[in-house]
N, C-alpha and C positions, 0 to 999 in steps of 0.2 A: 411566432410563428413557426415550424419544425417541415423539414420538406419528408414528407411520406411515400414509400415505395408506391403507392397506391399512383402518387402523381410520378413521378419516374415513367410508370408502366403508361400511363396519359398521354402520354410523349409520343407514342405510336400512331397517332390516329391525328396526330398535328398535320398540317397543307405541309410543311416546312421540310418533316420526317417523312410524309405518304409521296410526296413529291421527288424526294431525292433516292428513295429506298431501303424499305428495312433489310435486305440483305448488303446493300455498302454500308448502310451503320452499322452493324453489325461486325462487318466485317475489319474495317476502320477501329470498333471498339476493341477487336480486339489485334488488331497489329500496336495498335498504341498504346498495350496494355505488357506488350510483349516488347515493346520497343524500355516501355517507362523502365521494366523490369533490365535490361538491358544498359541504359545509360550508367541506373544507379548500382543493379550490383554485378556488373561486364566484369569487372577485376577480380569478383569470386565466384562467381556461376558464367561458365562458356557452354557456349552454341553455336554451330555454325550460318545463323538465321542471318542473312541480310536486306536490307530494307532501303530501297531505291527511292529514286525522287515520286515515283509513280504512287508509294505508300503514302510519302508524307503529303502527299495533294490531295490524296483519298482524304488522310484525316482532318487537311486541312478544310476542306468541303462541307464534311459532314459537321467539322464542329462549326462551323462558320451557320449552316442548318440553323443548329443549336440557339448559336448566340441570336438568331433571327426572332425564333421564338421566345428571348427573353427579353430581348427589346423592346419586345410589343405592350409591356408591362414598366419601362425601366423604373417612371416614376414609383408605380409599386416597388419595386425591391430598393430603392434610393430611401422609401419612407419606412419601413417597414412594421407592422402591426399584428397585434394577436386576431385581428379581424379580419386579414388583406385575402384571405384567401376567397374572399369571392370577386373581389378585383384583379384574379387571375397571378397576381403574385408568387403562389406557391408553384404553380405549375412552370413562373418564370424562374424559382430557387431549382425547381427542378431541372430546366433547362441549362441552367452554368455551373449547376452540378456536372452536369454530362460533357458538354464543352470545355470545363477545368480538363476534366480527366483526360480528354484528347488532347489541349494542346501544349502541354507538361509534357509530354513525352517528344514535340520535337524541337530540337538543335536551338539555341541561341543565335540572333541574326546579328554576329558580331559586326558585317560589313556596313552596318548604317546607323550613325546614330540615332536618329529618328524613329529605324525602326525596330529598336532595341530599348526602346523606352518605351515603343507604344505595346510591346511585345509583352516584357513585362512585366509593364502597369496593366493590360487588360486579362494576362495571368491575376494579377493580386485580385482587381477588381470581381472576375469570374470567383476566386475562392472565397473574399468577401460574402457572393451573392448568395453563396453556393453553401456557408460555415463552413467551407474547408479550409480555411487560413492557416492552420493549424498545420497542414500538411504543405501548404505555398512555402511556407519560412523554411519547413525544412524540403523545401525541393530548392529554394535559397540558396541555403548549407550543398546540396547535394551540387548546382550549378555554380556554386564561386560569385552569386550574383550581389557585385558590396558595390558600395557607393563609386568603389575607386574606378569601376567599367566604365562608370559614365563619363568619367571627366574629359572634354576634349579643350581648341583651343580655337576654337573659330571663331564665325563673326557673334555678331552681338545675340543675337534673336537663338542661335543654337547654345552657346553658352548658358545662356536665360534655361531651356531646354535640358541643358546638360546636368546643370545646379537644379533645375527641378528632378532629372534622372538618381541625382545625389540625393535629394529629399527624401523622396519616398521610398529610394531604396532603406532606407533609413527607417523609415515611419514605419513598414513592413517587417523590417530583423527587427525592430526594438531588443537590442543587443543590450540591454543596459539604460540607465542615465545619459549616459556622453551619446547616445546615438540620438535620442530627442534632441537635449542641446545643440547636439550639431544641427539641425534642424536653426534654430533662432539664429545661430552663428550665423549657417550657409542664405539665409535672408537677409539678416544684416549686410552681410558682405555686397550682396546686389545689390540691396539701398544707396551703399559708399558708390560702387562702379555706375551705377544708373543714367549721370546727367554726362559722363565723358566718352563711354560706350554708344549711350543712344546715338549722342548727335552722327557720332562714328557709321551708324550703322544707315542713320537717313541720309548720311552724305553719301552714301556709297547706292543711291538711290538712283536709277538712270530717270524714269517715269513716274509722273505726277502718284499714277495709280498705284505703282506699284509703293510709291512715300507710303500712300491711305491704306495696302493691306500691310505693309511692315507695322506701322504702328497699331493696328484694331488687332496684331499678334501678339504687340508687345504690350495691350491692355490687359487681351486672356491670358497670359503666360503669368505676370502682374499678379493679377486679381487671384491665382492659381496660387501663386508661389505665397498670396496672403492668408490665406485660407489654409493652409497645409503648415504657416506656422502657426496659427491659431488649434489646429489637429494636436500638435503637436504640447501645446502646453494646456491643454485638454485633460490629455491623456497624465501628463507630468500632474499638475495642481487642480484639474474637477473645474477648472476656470476659463474661458467664459459660460455660465451657468446656461444661459441660451445658445446654445453652440451649434444647435442645428436651424436655428435661424440665421444665424450670423452666416453658415455657411450656405443656406441657401441664397442670401444674397450674393456672398460672391462668385457664386456658380450662376445662378443666375448670372450675374454680366461676364462672367467670364465667356459664358456660351453666346452670350448677342454677340460680345467685342469678336470672336472667332465664324460666327455666321458673318460678319461684317467682314470679315479676310477673304470672305469665298473657298473657306477649307473646311467640305464639310465631314470629312479623316477626321479634322479637329476637333469640330464641333460630338462626332460620336466617340472621340476617348475623352473628354470633358463630360460627357455624360452617363460616364458608364465611372467615370474618377468621382462624379457626385454621391452615384450610389457606394461606391466605397468608400468615402470619407464618411457618410450618415452613418454607415454600417456600422466601420471601426467606434463612430465614438461612442454609437448607442448600447456596443458590446464593452466599451468601457468598464473598469473596474467603477468608476467616481457615475456614473451613468444605471449600472443593476443595480448598486445599493443604496440605494437613497433611503433607506429603509430608520435611520436614524443616530443620532450624535455618538453612540456606542461601536457602532457599524464602521462608520465615515474612520474611528482611532485605526480600525481592525487593515482598513483601507490603502492608508496612507502609511502605516507599516508593508504593506504587501508592495508597494510604490515606491517607498525608499530604501527596503532594505530588500528586497528581492525584486527588485524590477520587476517583478507584476504588472499592467497593465490595463490587460484586459481577462477576460473573462472566456471559456473555454462554450463552447456551443450550449452543453449539456447544464452548464451552470447556470449559463444566460435564461435560458431555457426555465429553469427548475424555479426560479426566482421572480422572472417576470411573468411566465403563463400558465403555471403551473402552479403557484403558491404554499410553493415551499416555504416561504414566512409569514405565514393567516397563520397570526396566534390563533386564531378560533380553533385548529386542528389540532387533536389531541396527541394525536397522532399522523408518523408522515412514513411512511416507507421508501423511497429514491434506491428503486433500481436503474443504475445505470453502467454502459460498459466499463471494462476497466479500462483505467489512466483518465477516465474524465474529468478527473478534478474532486471526485466527493469529499474527501475529506474538507477542503476548504468549504462546500456546502457547511458541510457538520460543525467547522467553526463558527460560522456566521449567525447559526443557531443556537449555540453553544453560548455565544455575547448576546444575544434574543433572550436565553431563557435567564441571565444572570439578570436582564438588565427590569424584567417584567421580577421577577422574586428579589427585587435586592430587599425591599422591606422586610420582607420575613427570612430573610439572610439564607436565602435561596443555594444549593450545591446542583452541579449538573457531574455527570459517572460518561464515562468516554468507557466502554469494553471490549475489548480483543480478543479476540479468540485464541494467545498465546505468549506467551515472558517476554520471546523477543519481539512479536507486537508492538506489543506495551510499552516496551523501552522504546521504540521507534516512535509511537504514538507520545509518549509523553514528550520525547528532543524537540518534534514536529510543532506540539501545543507550547512548548514555554519556546521554543522561537517567534511563535508564529504569534500569540495572545501576549507573551510576556511585555511586551512592550509598551503595553497598556494599561496595564496593570495587575490582569489576572493572575491568580497565583493560579498554578498546578502540582497537582500532586501526583507521585505512583505509588501505589501500594503495591508489596512484592506478591508473586504468584502462589505465595505457604500458603496452604488452607490453613491459617490460624492467623487473630489480628493479638501481635506481639503488643505486652507495654507501650514503646513506643511510638505504633503504630495505631493504638485507644488513645493515647495522649496528642498526638496528631490527628484526627479521627474529630476528638472533645474538643480541643484547645485551638487548633491552629485555624487562621481564618481562611482557608484554602476556596476556590473556587470550583475546581476542575479535578476530580479524583478520578486516576486510569488504571483499570483492575481486568485481573481476568474471569470471566464468569464466576465461578469456582469463588472466587476469591470476593465479588461481589455480591455473590448472593448472602455467604454466609457473613458479611455487616448489618446486609438486610434484616436478614431473620435475628440477629441477637440486637436489630436495633441501636449498629455503634455509634452512630451518629447522628444526635437530635438536631438537627435541622431538616425543612422538608427539600425533599429531591424532585431538583424542578425538571430535569431531562434526563432520560436515559440516552446515550447514542448506542447502539450496536454495530461498531464492523464487520463485516464479511457474514452479515448475519444470516444468509445461508446453511450454516452451518446448523443452524434449526434442525436439519434433514441428515447431520453426520451422527454415523452407527455410534462413534465414542462417544460424543459429548453434546451432541441434536436433543436429549431430552435432558442435561444439566442447562442448556441454556432456556429455554423451552421453558422450563420450569423457573430458572430465572424471573423472567419476563413475567410470568402467570403473579408469581410471586410479589415483584412492583407493582403491577396492577391489583392484586389485591391490598399489600401492605403501606402501601405508600400516595395516597388519594391524591394528593397534586400533582403527580408526573408527566408526563409527556413524554414522545417513544421518539425517536428519528432511526430509523433502521436502514444500512446501507447495505448493498448488496449489486451482483453484478447478476444477468439473464437469468430473471424471475419474473414469469409472466404470470404469476397470480398476486401479485402484490396490493392488489386490495383487497384479497380474503384476508392479510396479516395485517393491513391497517382495520380492517373490521371487527377484526376480534380484537385488537388494543383499544382501536373505539368504538362502537359500533356506530356511535352518531357522526363523527368529528372528523375520522379518517381518510385520511386522503394517502393514493398511490403517485408519486413521481419518477414519470419511465420518459426514456425515447427505443422500446424494444420497438416500434412500428418506423422508425427510420432507418436513415442507411448509412447518418453517421460514426463514424471512428474517428481517434487519431490519426491516425497513419494505415498505409493500405501494406496487412499481411500476405506473405508468402508463405503458404504450408504445405509443405509437402513430406517424400518419404527418401530417405533419405539410406544406399545400396551401396556394394563392393562390387565392380565390376573387375573380372575376372582378368589378366593380361591374356594376351593372343596365343601363352601356349597353356593357357588356363593355368601355372603354378608360376613361384615366384614374388618376387617385390614388386611389382611393375603393375601394379592392382589403378583404380582409379573408384574417384568415388562419387558416386551419380545423385543427380537431385530430382525426384518428379513431384513437377506440380499438385497438388490433388482437389478436389472439386468436396466442396464442405457444408455443413450445414448452417456455419456464419459465415462472416462477412473475411473472403480470404481474395484472392486476387484468384480469377480465370485462367491461366496459362497452360496451354498444353505444352506435350514433349518432355524433354530431359535434359539436364544441367550437365555440364559437369563440374565439381566443387573443387578448383584451383587446377595445377596445370599439373601439379608433379603429387606421387602418392606421398603424402604427408608425415607420415611416420615409417621410422626403418623395420617392418614387421613385413612377415610375408603373406601372402594372400590366405592360404589356410587358417593362419592364426586371427586374422581380424575377418575373415569372414561370417563366424557367424560369434563375433563378441558385438552386441551390441552397445556398450560401454567406449568401447574400443571407435567403432564408427560415429560414433556422437565426438567422441574426445579429437577424432580427425577433420572433423568437420570444424568446429571449432575453433582450429588451429589457421585457418583457413577466414573463415565469417568475421572472427575476433580482431582483424584487419580495421573492419567495419565498430567497430566498440563493442564493449564489454557482449561476450560470449557466454550463457549459462550451459553447465551441462549436469543435465539428470540423469546420477546415477540410482542402483535400486539397493545400492546395502554402503555401510562407509564403509568398509574393508576397498572396497572397488573405487567409492571416492578418492581414496587415498593412492591409486593404483594407477588411477586414469591422470588423479593429478600431479601425479610424480614421473611419470611418460610423458607429459606435455611439457613441463618445466623444462625438459631437454631439448625440445624443441625451439623453446626462445632465447631471445637475447638477454642478458642481464640490461637495468636498466637502473637509476640512479633516482630517488625518487627521495624527495624529503617524508612524506606524509608515509609509503611505503617503509623506509626505515625504522620513523617513529615506531610502527605496530612489530616490525620487527625487536626493536629494542625492549618493548613491555613483554613480547611471547616470550624472548630469553631471560626477564627479568621473573617474571611471572609463572611462566609454563617450566619450562628447560632453556638449555641454549641447545641441546642437541634434536631440538622442536621442526621435526621434517616443514613445517609451515613455513620457517622462515624464509630456508632456502629456498622455496616456491614462489615468497612473494616477490625476490629476487627478479626474476622472470615473470612479473604482472599476475600470477596465477596465485586464486587462494580457494579454499575450501569454506563447506557448508553443512551441519549434518549436526547429530544427537551429541557428537562426543566430545565439541565447541566447548570450553567455558563463557555460558549468556556476556559476558566482555569481548572475546575473540569473536564470537559472531556479529555481535552490532560493531567491534571496528570493520569485520571483512561486506558487512553491510554497507559501510562509510565507506570505503576507500571504492565498492562498487558505484556506490552512489558519485562521486566524486571521478568517477570516469579513469582513475585509478590500475584496473586487473582488467586484464585483459581476457581473462579467462574466469569465473567463477564453478569452479564442480563442487557438484551440490546430490543431495540424498531428494528425493520427493519429498520431505518432511519441508525442506522448503515451498514449495507450492503453500503453504499453509500462512508465509512470514511475507513474503517477496513483497514488497512496499515499496521496491523503485522500477523503474520500465531498466530494460537492455536493450543492445540491437537485434541481439541471436536466444533461442532456447535451442539446443537439441537434447531431445528425452530422448535415455538408452533405456526408460522404465515409464510404467503407465500406472502401475500401481503404487497405494499410499497405506503406508504404515496404518495398521488395526488393533490395536489393542498386541499382542505377540504377534503376527500376521498379517497379514498384505491383503489388498482387494483391490481392483482394479478401480480408476477413475471413472467418474461420472463425467455426460458430457459438461457439465456445467464445471465442473470442475477444468477438466482440461482449457475449456472458455477462458478464465479466469487466469490462469496461466498465462497459455497464449496469448492475454490482450495484452499481456508485459513485455510483449514483444518489440518494440519497437520504440525510440524515445521522444516524446510531443516533443515538437518544434526544431527534433533531432536528427530522426528519419526519416525516411521519408519510406521504407518499405521494411517493415519486420518480419524476420526470417525464423518460420518454426519450421524444424525440421526432428522425424520421428523413426530411428532407425529401424533397419529392417532386415529382417534376412530372407533366402528362398522359402518361399508358404507362406509368409506373412501378409502379404499386399492384399488378400481379401480381406482378412476381420483386421485388418489396419483401417481399409477405405471402409468399410461400416462402420466403423467407430467413430470415423469424420464425419462421416451422415450420417450421426443421431441429432435428434433433435436436442434442447435444453426443454427437459419438462417441469410440469408446475411444482414449486413446495412443497411436500408433505411434509406434516408429524413425524419424527420418532415412535411416537406414540404409536402414531397409524400404526405404521411399519412395522411394529413388533407383535400387532394384536390382527393384520394380518397374516403374521410369519407364524401364528399361533394357528388362525385357525384354518392355512394350509395345509399344518403339520397335523389336523383333529384336536389340538388341544385348547381349543379354546374356550370348554365347555369348564376346564381345568384351572380356570386362571386365579384361582384363589389360591393351587400351591405355588401355580406356576410365577407367582406375583414375589416368591421369596427365593428369586437366582437372580441372579449378581448383577444381569443387564436392568433388571428393573428394583436396584437399589437405590439410584436417585428420585426414582416415585415414592419409592416408603420413605426417604428422609423429607421430601415433601409434605407426605400426608403425616409425618411425623410431629411437623412443622406446624398443623392444624393444631394436632390434639395439645401441644406444648402449649397454645396459645388458651384453646376453650378449658383444659383440665375436667373436660365431661364431656362422656361417651355420648349422654342425649346431644347437647349442643354440637359435639363433631357428627355425628350422624345425621339431623337438621338441615348442615351446610355442604355437608359432604357431595352433592352437585352441582353447590353454586362454585365448588371448590375446582373441582373437574371443569365445571364451565371455564372457570379461568384459563383452562388451559388451549392449546390451536387446536390439538389435536381432537379431545372430547368437542370442542367447541362445532371442528369441520365434522367430524360424526354427526351431531346435533343435527344439522342443516341439509344431509344428506340423503340419501333414498332409504327406505326402511331397512333394509339388509343390513348396511352400514350402521343407521342407528341403537340396531341389533345389539352390535357389538361395545357401543357405548355402554348400552344397560348391561352388558357383562362385566364391562369395568368399573361400572357402577357398582354393581353387586361385591363384587373382591373387593373394592375401597371401601365398603363399610364391612365386610370382612374383617379386614385388614385392623381398621379400626375399630372392632370391640375385640380384637387382638390386641393392642396394644393398652384401653382401656385395661386388662389383666396388671399394668406394669407403669404407671404415668413418668414414675421419675426416667426412669429408660427412652422414654418419650423425649421427655425435656432434656436429657443429657445428650440425645442425638439432634435435637435441632441448636443446640449449643453449639457440639462439634462437625456435625454436619456429617457422621455417617447413621449406618444404618441403625437403629433400636435394638434389631437382633445382635450385629455387633458389637455394638456396646455391651451387651446381657454378654459375650460371647467372653468378650475382654473382662470385663470381672470379674468375670469366674475363672480365668487362667490367669489374672491377680493374686488372687486369693488364694489358688495352688503352688505361688511363688514358696520359694524356700525359708526369706528369709520377707519379715515383714518390714515395710517402708515405713517412714517416717520424712518428714520437711526435710530434713540434713541431705536425707536422699538425691533429693529434687537441686539441691544448690549445684552450679555449673561447675564448681571446683570437683564435689564428689561424683557427678553425674560422667561429667565429661575426662575424669581423672585416670586412675590407675582402675581398667577395666577388668581387673582380678577379681578386688574388690567393689567397684561399680552395678549399682540395679544396673546398667544400660544393656549387656547382654541376655537378660531376662525381658527388659520391655520389649527389646527387639523379634525376644519371643512371643509376646502378649500380641502386639501387632500383625501378627499371623493371620490372629484373629476375626481382625478389621478389611470387608469382603473389599472398600473400593483403592486400597494401600496392598493389599496382601499378595497381588503380584509381584510389586517394585524392592518392596523386603525381599520375600521369599529370594532375589536375583541377586543382591548382594548376603546374606546370612551364610551361606554354604552350607555345608553338608556332615549328617554322623553326628553326633550326639551335642557339638557344637556348637548344633545351630544358634545364629544369632552372634557370637562372641565376635566373627568377622565383620561383619556388618558393623556391631558396636564399637570395635580395632579403628573401622576407617572411620565413625564419626566421631571419636575421641582425637585424631590424631586431625581429621580435621580444621574443629574446634583449636585447638592446639596451635594453629598456627604450623604445623607442617608443610611442605613445598606438597605439589602437586607433583614434581618429579620425587619427591621422597616415597609420598604413598603408592607414586604409579611401581614405581621400585620393589617395595614392601609386600602390599599387593595382588599384585602384578606383572611381576616380573617374568612369569612364563606363557608370556605375551612372546610374540615373533618381532618385532623391533621396537625397542623404547620408545618412538612414535605409537605404536598400537599399544603399549603401557600405558602409556597417557590418554590416549582414547578411550580405552575401559576404566582408567581410575577416576575421568573428567566428566563421563556417560552417567558412574556411581554416581559421582558424585552431585552431578547438575540434577540429573533428570532423575535418580534414586532417594537419596538423602534427602535434598534440595524442597522435596513435594512430598512422598511417602513418609520419609524419618519425620519431618519437622512437624507435620501432620497430625504421626500418631504420638508422637513427645508430649505435644501438645493435651493434644485428645486427653492421655490417658494423664495425666496431670489433673486434669481437672474432675475423674471420675471419684465414689469415695474411697473407694479401696486405693488408693493413693499413697496413702496413710495424712493427706493433709490434711491438720485441723485449722481448716480457713478463718474461722472464727476467732483462735488466738494467735499466727501464725503471726510473725513481724511485719512490718509496710516492707522493710529494706529486704526480707528474708523472699515475700512474694511478689514483689518485686521483680527479683532474679530467677523465681522460679519461672514467670510470664514470661522471661526475656530469655525462655533454653532454646525456646525451636527459632527465632533470631539467631541466635549466636549459631544454631546447625546450619540454620540456611545458609550465611553470611562467612561462616569460617574462620570468627572473630570471637574474642572468648572476653571481652568489655562489651558494655551499655554502650559509650563512645564508640567503641568500635565497629558495632551495628548500626548506628547514627550515621558514620563516614561511609559503611560498604551503602548502609541508603540514600547516600546521597553520590554515589557513585566511584569512591577513590577506590581505586584499585589493593588491591586483598594487604599485600605486602607494606602499603602505606598504613593500612585503616587504625590497626593501635595507636600508632603513633600521635600518628595528627588528632586521633580522638582524644589521645588526653591531655593535647596543649589545649583543642577546641573544650574538653571538659572540667577547666582549671579556670576558665571566661565566665562559666556560666552554673548556677544551682542543681546538685543533685537531683534527677529526675523532671529536668526539664530542656532533655536536650531533645531537640526537636531537626527534621532534617534540610527545614525552610530556614533556619538559623543557622545551622551546619553550610550549608552555599552558600550564604553573604558571609560568613567565617571565613571558608574557602574563596571567595570572589575575591577578597580581601589579600590575599596572601601572596608576597612578591617572588620571584623563581628563586631568590637566597632563602627564604621560607619555607620553600614546598622543599628546597635542598635538605634541608636538615630532615626531615623525614624519610629520603633516600635511604634502601635496608642497604646494609655496608655487603660490599663486594660486587652490587648492582651494577649493572651500567648504564642504570636513565640516570639524567641529570634531571634538576630543580623542575628546569622549564619543563622537558618531557612529563614530568609526572603535570604540574598542572594543562597543558593538552590535552593530555589522554584525560582526563578529569571534565574541560570543558568538551572536547564529542563528547564522551559518555553520559553526561545530568543532561547535554542539549542547552547547559547554563548561560553560554553564548555562544551557540554555534560553531564553529570552526576557529579553530585553533593559530589561523592566521590571523582573530580577530585580534590577540596573544600579544604578537608585535607591535602596536600602536598600544597598550596597554599598557607594555612595556617601555614605551619611549614615551609614554606619560609621565612612569615614575622614574 
């Protein structure tokens, strides 16, 4: 059961609330929200409000009224079920929800142990009864509520109460196994001291009736202690299996004894504690995941290795109430708020799918939209699923399947494959995996409407739907009201949507507002201040009026005139103050601005010494350059994140942020696509996202997805999102924050709508040849490559289109909308007829992922090359050798004919008669192992600084070469115009040719080096370690899984043999870096225990 907004609204008509008065209720809610912000953010956000005893009394009175409402259904709260709404439990939960929001704002009652225990445990009970326990745990941390707070030396009954306070502080906090094991230790000590201290207590009673009261009170406390111990045991071990019955048994006796002691307040406390304890065990992993033995293994790993004992409410509801694990559902769309724990739900579905398809040797695809997120997810899945024997492999983001990946896909017994949409689409089209796809998990699935990648994602799903008959689907997304439409598209009869869209649940509160600069009294000078103005939004955010001052003094040493219109400086200055409470992210519009702001913030923060930061600094000095500005920034806990960093550097920045080692991470808006970790605060200087060579405004859905990362679950009571503003911005920003997240719309439909608006829909046959339709043309080519017959293609064209979300939604819409679908069908048939003129081109397009038109142009350009090619030109030593005699410059020029990569190659190529030479030289140096520093100096030396040159070089290699260059080289080698006689070329030469793209992608020149890079070994050590690995394996049998096993067995001394000469890295550093980057063993701190064992 979930609380609905309707249930909260219905509270207004309850007699207890009406008797109180709605105006008093609203006043109390407003005052409580303001007090809560002040108590949690008062050191960072200041204003002159004060709250007197009357305000606290008002809050207490209104909360009591809500508690009365909730108490009317206290038994239903203690035993929730999907069918509890009729019993009043839904209204009771809503009342508990409101009471919690009020009472958490009040100060702790430290002057009385009994009052303190009752306050903390009552608030905990309200939190559990309203599914707000994650917020309560954050409240405990903010208020420093620890077991030690309850320690006392009073009489025995007060000491027992003290111990119960300590016990429940541990049960509510759950800070690792030590907390839960401490419960058993405390109860054991109580038993040991019981007899002696009972006698002392009883001897102190002057009257028989006092003795009777004391005895009954102790009986109640002892039953409470016993059941508390059982709760701790169940959370750790899942036993006893009849925990709910046993808890009721002890609570019944405890409540009966409390009644005998004539203490009605104690009875009420125990009734609420029953509800809390029952809901705590009902939400435990062991209770929620009673699905099968495979899932139990994952639960054991989660509890033992990650101290995860409970499911967040959305996770529990998805499984228990909304049928996430129903094996009959072929497509499930999960629409949950950001930070609601969607990844672990995906892990459960993965395990279930592997079990269901075990006999068929089925596999699972996990698709993430970016390279950074692919790496993050791979590390996470290896950490969580690896201990259960589930094998996770990662495909590189290069849109080609190299020789090693082909072997891995066909021979390695992987269970889960993590990839970008483009890479998986290529594998599916080419039938690269000879096993059935059991489940496709699509993370950040709302990107189906993205202007750059939406069509690719939609067509991937359409291809899987058509080509993989047994595949099931799991789509993960936030803030999508029409998830049912997507589910019905993928599985018309059995699709379902799992959503909490109608509930108020969120992992924590968020305060969203505008940040501006307040001028000094003189109107100029350096004595300016930052103002934070909370705003009303369309999403869930705190309703607090007025303005706050951020910090006590100017954060930056600059004048008012230099900061008042600099949105990035405003965001950075805000972060200096807000990062006092946890990692803050500053979102800037450009890479150069990121570096500028990061440098300025660095000068305002002290240096720190931290072993994890020092490890990353040594890596950057060895792998990038000792002159890299990021090294000095990290010393002050400032990091950066943008497209001008290497994949490994971005991963290390994310790792440091996840560990809480960074105070500030300055990033471009591109981080919003790869931000998969929560932070305390997000400060936006830009609301634009990159889109090709230009930027576009964030949509409401994209904003809320990013804003949802503000506030760490269990850590922060309030996440802060600040949007920089200058004079004249307020109205437009207020409008932006009020926008609702609309229905998810297919990118195909958007393109057709744009053509209709422009009056060009009737000319769709010609428009189809524009670059923005390139992926769609490749989709049609896939059907043609399969059928190789025009009549068969024409007869199946409508079926092909119906597999897309866009066409299927048009087909079910109004007659006007259906007409757009008709036009698309006609244009598609016309295009198919064009393909029939050259079936070979369609087949080549299908195997490479490029358009048929691009393939034809590339083949024509290759025929016009001055020198005819043969297999020798495609050998690595020749292609990446002496550029003056290599075919690589000419091939770079040919790539300019391929629309999907034309822009990226053009950025690298230079101008004039030598077009292609510069890109070829960079590629050759990269494969030869030339350092990034040397490449930056050779080709980007005119940049304004060494770091700017390194940024340009890294961006050129990791964004342009590693994607476009790799894809292009591999595709061109497969064309008939390549000069390769595939029937007669030797196996070893063919293998080398098929590794060209991988060498370019990873920056190494040996097969073993490629395998090491695929296994997350730093580039400077990859060839050396690869050579040692190759000595132990047969040629052609080098696989990443075996490489990771090999690497895991190496000692620090073994790693040390492969440290580059002159590097400041130690062997232990290389191993630690590999552990972090690969996710093979989670955290480098694990290494110390491994080393000790050795």
